[in-house]
Every structure is written in C-alpha cells, then in structure tokens.
C-alpha positions as CSV (number, residue, x, y, z in Angstrom):
1,X,-13.7,61.4,195.5
2,X,-14.3,57.7,195.9
3,X,-11.7,55.0,196.0
4,X,-11.6,54.7,192.3
5,X,-10.7,58.4,191.7
6,X,-7.2,59.5,190.9
7,X,-5.5,62.9,190.7
8,X,-2.7,64.0,188.4
9,X,-1.5,67.5,189.0
10,X,0.1,70.2,186.9
11,X,-0.3,68.8,183.4
12,X,0.3,71.4,180.8
13,X,-0.1,72.2,177.1
14,X,1.4,74.8,174.8
15,X,-1.0,77.1,173.0
16,X,0.8,79.5,170.7
17,X,3.2,81.4,173.1
18,X,1.3,80.5,176.2
19,X,1.6,77.5,178.5
20,X,-1.6,76.4,180.1
21,X,-1.1,74.4,183.4
22,X,-4.0,72.5,184.8
23,X,-4.9,70.0,187.5
24,X,-6.3,66.8,186.0
25,X,-8.8,64.8,188.1
26,X,-9.6,61.3,186.8
27,X,-13.1,60.5,188.2
28,X,-15.8,58.0,188.1
29,X,-17.8,60.0,185.6
30,X,-18.9,59.8,182.0
31,X,-18.0,63.2,180.5
32,X,-14.9,65.6,180.5
33,X,-15.4,69.0,182.0
34,X,-13.0,72.0,182.2
35,X,-13.3,74.7,185.0
36,X,-11.3,77.9,185.5
37,X,-11.6,79.1,189.1
38,X,-11.6,82.7,190.3
39,X,-8.0,82.1,191.4
40,X,-7.2,81.3,187.7
41,X,-6.5,77.6,188.4
42,X,-7.6,75.3,185.5
43,X,-9.2,72.0,186.6
44,X,-10.0,69.3,184.2
45,X,-12.3,66.5,185.3
46,X,-12.2,63.4,183.1
47,X,-13.5,59.8,183.1
48,X,-11.2,57.2,184.4
49,X,-11.0,55.2,181.2
50,X,-9.9,58.2,178.9
51,X,-6.3,58.4,177.7
52,X,-4.1,61.3,178.3
53,X,-3.7,62.2,174.6
54,X,-7.4,62.5,174.3
55,X,-7.6,64.8,177.3
56,X,-4.7,67.0,176.0
57,X,-6.5,67.3,172.6
58,X,-9.7,68.4,174.3
59,X,-7.9,70.9,176.5
60,X,-6.0,72.3,173.5
61,X,-9.3,72.7,171.6
62,X,-10.7,74.7,174.5
63,X,-7.5,76.8,175.0
64,X,-9.0,80.1,173.6
65,X,-11.9,79.8,176.0
66,X,-9.5,78.9,178.9
67,X,-7.3,81.9,178.2
68,X,-10.3,84.1,178.0
69,X,-11.5,83.0,181.4
70,X,-8.1,83.4,182.9
71,X,-7.9,86.9,181.6
72,X,-11.4,87.7,182.9
73,X,-10.5,86.6,186.4
74,X,-7.1,88.3,186.3
75,X,-8.9,91.7,186.1
76,X,-10.2,91.1,189.6
77,X,-6.8,90.6,191.1
78,X,-5.2,93.8,192.4
79,X,-2.9,95.6,189.9
80,X,-2.7,98.9,191.6
81,X,-0.1,101.4,190.4
82,X,2.6,101.7,193.1
83,X,2.0,104.9,195.2
84,X,4.4,107.3,196.9
85,X,1.6,108.8,199.0
86,X,2.8,112.3,198.4
87,X,0.9,115.5,197.5
88,X,-0.5,115.8,194.0
89,X,-1.0,112.0,193.5
90,X,-4.6,111.2,192.5
91,X,-6.8,108.8,194.4
92,X,-10.3,107.4,193.6
93,X,-13.2,107.3,196.0
94,X,-16.5,106.0,194.9
95,X,-15.6,106.7,191.3
96,X,-14.6,110.3,191.9
97,X,-11.0,111.3,191.5
98,X,-9.3,113.4,194.2
99,X,-5.9,115.1,194.4
100,X,-3.9,114.2,197.5
101,X,-2.7,117.0,199.7
102,X,-0.6,116.1,202.8
103,X,-0.4,118.6,205.6
104,X,1.6,118.4,208.8
105,X,-0.6,118.9,211.8
106,X,-0.1,118.7,215.5
107,X,-3.7,117.8,216.0
108,X,-5.5,114.5,215.4
109,X,-4.5,112.7,212.3
110,X,-7.4,112.5,209.9
111,X,-8.7,112.9,206.3
112,X,-11.0,115.6,204.9
113,X,-12.6,115.5,201.4
114,X,-13.3,119.0,200.0
115,X,-13.9,119.9,196.4
116,X,-11.4,118.0,194.4
117,X,-8.9,117.4,197.2
118,X,-8.3,114.5,199.7
119,X,-6.4,116.2,202.4
120,X,-4.4,114.1,204.9
121,X,-3.5,115.8,208.2
122,X,-0.6,114.0,209.8
123,X,2.1,114.4,212.5
124,X,4.5,112.5,210.3
125,X,4.7,112.1,206.6
126,X,5.6,108.5,207.0
127,X,2.0,107.9,208.4
128,X,0.3,109.0,205.2
129,X,-0.1,105.6,203.7
130,X,-1.5,104.1,206.9
131,X,-3.9,106.9,207.4
132,X,-5.3,106.6,203.8
133,X,-5.7,102.8,204.1
134,X,-7.4,103.1,207.4
135,X,-9.7,105.8,205.9
136,X,-10.5,103.5,203.0
137,X,-11.3,100.6,205.3
138,X,-13.5,102.7,207.6
139,X,-15.6,104.0,204.7
140,X,-15.6,100.7,203.0
141,X,-17.2,99.0,206.0
142,X,-19.9,101.7,206.2
143,X,-20.7,101.9,202.5
144,X,-20.5,98.2,201.8
145,X,-22.8,97.4,204.7
146,X,-25.3,99.9,203.3
147,X,-25.0,98.6,199.7
148,X,-25.3,95.0,200.7
149,X,-28.7,95.3,202.4
150,X,-30.7,95.4,199.2
151,X,-28.6,92.7,197.5
152,X,-28.8,90.3,200.4
153,X,-32.5,90.9,200.7
154,X,-33.0,89.7,197.1
155,X,-31.1,86.5,197.8
156,X,-33.0,85.9,201.1
157,X,-36.0,85.7,198.8
158,X,-34.2,82.7,197.2
159,X,-33.6,81.2,200.7
160,X,-29.9,81.9,200.9
161,X,-27.9,84.4,202.8
162,X,-24.1,84.8,203.4
163,X,-23.1,83.8,206.9
164,X,-20.6,86.6,207.2
165,X,-19.7,89.7,205.2
166,X,-16.1,90.8,205.9
167,X,-14.3,93.9,204.7
168,X,-10.6,94.1,204.9
169,X,-7.4,95.2,203.1
170,X,-6.4,92.3,200.7
171,X,-3.2,92.1,198.7
172,X,-4.0,89.2,196.3
173,X,-7.7,89.3,195.7
174,X,-10.5,91.8,195.2
175,X,-13.0,89.5,196.8
176,X,-13.7,85.9,197.8
177,X,-16.5,83.6,198.7
178,X,-15.9,80.5,200.8
179,X,-17.8,77.2,200.8
180,X,-18.8,78.2,204.3
181,X,-20.8,81.1,202.7
182,X,-18.5,83.8,204.0
183,X,-17.9,86.7,201.6
184,X,-14.9,88.9,201.9
185,X,-14.4,92.2,200.0
186,X,-11.2,94.1,199.5
187,X,-11.6,97.6,201.1
188,X,-9.9,99.1,198.0
189,X,-13.2,98.4,196.1
190,X,-14.4,101.7,197.7
191,X,-12.7,103.3,194.7
192,X,-15.4,101.9,192.5
193,X,-18.9,103.3,192.0
194,X,-21.8,101.8,193.9
195,X,-23.0,99.8,190.9
196,X,-19.7,98.0,190.7
197,X,-19.8,97.1,194.4
198,X,-23.3,95.9,194.1
199,X,-22.3,93.8,191.1
200,X,-19.5,92.1,193.2
201,X,-21.9,91.5,196.0
202,X,-24.5,89.9,193.5
203,X,-21.8,87.8,191.9
204,X,-20.6,86.4,195.3
205,X,-24.2,85.9,196.6
206,X,-24.9,83.9,193.4
207,X,-22.1,81.6,194.4
208,X,-24.2,80.6,197.4
209,X,-26.6,79.0,195.0
210,X,-24.2,77.8,192.3
211,X,-20.5,77.5,193.3
212,X,-19.2,77.1,189.7
213,X,-19.6,79.5,186.8
214,X,-22.2,77.4,185.0
215,X,-25.0,78.4,182.7
216,X,-27.3,78.3,185.8
217,X,-24.9,80.6,187.6
218,X,-25.3,83.3,185.0
219,X,-29.0,82.9,184.7
220,X,-29.3,83.5,188.5
221,X,-26.9,86.5,188.4
222,X,-28.9,88.0,185.5
223,X,-32.2,87.5,187.3
224,X,-31.0,89.5,190.3
225,X,-29.0,92.1,188.4
226,X,-30.0,92.4,184.7
227,X,-27.4,95.0,183.9
228,X,-24.5,93.2,185.6
229,X,-22.4,93.2,182.4
230,X,-22.4,97.0,182.3
231,X,-20.9,97.2,185.9
232,X,-18.5,94.3,185.3
233,X,-17.1,96.1,182.3
234,X,-16.8,99.3,184.2
235,X,-15.0,97.5,187.0
236,X,-12.6,95.8,184.7
237,X,-11.6,99.3,183.2
238,X,-11.3,100.7,186.7
239,X,-9.0,97.9,188.0
240,X,-6.9,97.5,184.9
C-alpha cells in the first residue's frame, strides 16, 4: 500500500441470520473488489473516496456469493469425527474403508492391511493413535510424491514449479500454498482417492500463476485438469 491507503478492520453486516465480518482496505484504486480467502477471511478493497454506506450496500448485495465461498472453503478444513482408536472403528485409506483391529504384540509396532482390516500391532493400546498417524504420514509422503510428479511436470511446462512440497499432520487446514511457492498437504488427505489428491495439487500449483481465485485462475486450473470439479465434489463429500 502507498501512503494514501488506509485500513479499516472487522467491519460487519447482517445477512438474514448470518453475520459477515470483513476487512476493509481503502486503496488508491477505481473499483471495489471482494475476495474470500481459503482461510475464509473476507477482504473488501474499495476506492478512497467511497463512503461506508455504499460499501456496506455492495457487500450486502454480494452476501449470497460470499456465504457460498465461505462454505466452499470450509469444506477443506478438517472436520474429522473424533476417534477412540479402538477395534471395529472404520478408517479410510486411498478411498477404501478398513476396519481397525488392535492387537497386543511384543514385537515391533506396525500396521498391516489385509482384506478389509487395518491391523495395528502395538505393545500398548495407548500407542494406537500415534502408530496410525505415523503410518498415514509415511504413506502420504510416498504416495503424494508419486502423484505430484505428473502434476508438477504440467506446470513446469508453464514455467512455474513449487519450491517445496511438504507433507505433515495439520489440525486446521487440509492444505496451503504460501507466497514463497511452498505447498503443504495434510497427511490425512491419504484417505482420499488419487484423483482428489491430484486435484488439490493442481489447485495449489495454479496459485503459483494466479494467487487469487479469479476467472484466470479457474481457466488455468481447467486447462491442466478438465475434470477437476468431479474430484472437488468427491473430496467435499469425503471431508464433510
């Protein structure tokens, strides 16, 4: 921002039963723009000479779209059902559902997939959650690296490439892309099918070319993955 720009934070409007909070940026610009970020923050960029009532009127008019965008991004924030990590619970791995079996063993603690069962061998039942999370992380690192190769190659043809791809357990996000071109994926995405994971990678790599969700962003994403909406919808159902 230049010396003329101003910032007003946490303005809000009421739309039916919902309260929409937004950050208002008064900038040296000619038009008003509204952005909903992947973190579900609403940012309004408005000209310096516009009055607040006019801004609130414009935001209220766009409220249905804003709420739709917030709901869209909320699907990508973890809402996992609380687990007890005891036998007969079900766990997903690459879209397949497995029944958990926990067995006490004096040998090395590990996990085996056989038929419809995910069997955890542990010396102590208290270790079950840790063993499963480490197993998800280990497999996510292997699979995501494999899946990312073809996606990243497509974007290299557009002269962009992520500086770093990190896989880790995340509590508040399913994935993120920084302005330094670093992409981070939540290891729990290993529950989803390959197409969903490739969609996430395509989505984040598209941000390397267009940081905001503009018309150009979706044009690029569609050119690299024409059926992305199919996988996005499947991912939304899986993570609901």
